[in-house]
Structures are given as structure tokens and as C-alpha cells.
C-alpha positions, 0 to 999 in steps of 0.5 A: 300558111301565114297565120300563127297561133295567138296563144304561142305565136309560133304554131302555123295554122290554117285560116279556119284554125286561126278563126276557131282559135280566136273565137275560143279566146273571145268565148273565154273572155266573155265567160270571165266578164259574165262571171265578174258581173254575176259576182258583183251583182247585189243578189249574187248571194241569193243565187249562189250555191255551193253545190253548183258547177259554177263557184262564185265568189260574191262581192260584199259591200260590208256589214248591213246596218244603218248609219255611217259605220255600215257604209263601205266608204267614209262620207267625209274624205278629210276623215278617211284613213290613208292606205298605210293607216288602213293596212296597219289597222286591218285585223284578220280573225280566224273562225272555227265554225260548227255545224248547226241544224235547225228545222232540217236546214244546216247552218254554221255557228260561231261558238264564241259569238253565237252568230249563225251563218248560211252554211252553203255560202260559208262553204263557198267562202262567203260569210253571210249572217242569218241570225243569232242564238241566245243562251239561256242559263240553267235555272236549278230552282225551276229544274231547267237546264241550259236552253237556247233561243234562235232568232233569224234575220 
């Protein structure tokens, strides 16, 4: 037995054991590549599910919108910030979202901005905006209390 284990480099193995170990290593690498492809696909968040066995961390290219401020890059390289400046300008915000149920579906809402997020994706670590809630103040003259209107994207 001249074959040694690929993992520890010391354990002697038969040819069959060595081939089996190599195939397991290849399978693990193939699964990692497949997961990376799934997480970087543009429709990852559509298919991701918090209840699924496979927990995907979907890549997001930035905020959706129109114009240069929604791009994931600076179109003019001369105007782009260097890495040191980007690091200094980076801000981290901690959000405490609350659960909101609309027509039997659960969402997560930011109580400060009233932005509504997908709860399943939030549980997986992906913040995807689904809509906004507008607070309509109470009108004592009409006898109406505070109300809200929800608009989904």
C-alpha cells in the first residue's frame, strides 16, 4: 500500500479507498461551486427559502432603481473613491424589524422608515424590500383614528 490519504497525508489506503476519497473530495468541491453559482444568480432571491435545507446567501448588486446612484459601480473611474475612502465612508446600521402580517402573509417592517421586507429572505440574511407603509394621522374632526396604507412594489 503506497497510497496515502489526501486529507491527512499519512493514513495508508488501498487503491479503492484512495479513489473513493478522491471522488468525495471532487463531489464536495462540485457542491461548493454549485452553491456559489446559485448564490450569484440574478434570480437567487426568488428561489431562496428560509425553510429549505440549503441555506443560500444571495448576492445583491445594490439598490434597485434608475440612474447612476443605483449602480453597483462608478461609471467614471476618475470619480471613483479609493479603497481607503470607501472604508472611511462605510456606515453600518443595525435595524430592529418587527413582524407584520398582511392578508395572511408575514413580512418584516422597519418601524422607523415603515419599509416592508420579505420575512423569509430576512431570516436568511437577505434584506429585500417588498413595499412601504404610509401612516395616515388621526383626524379627530372626522372621528377617525390613526390608519395606514400599504403599497407593495
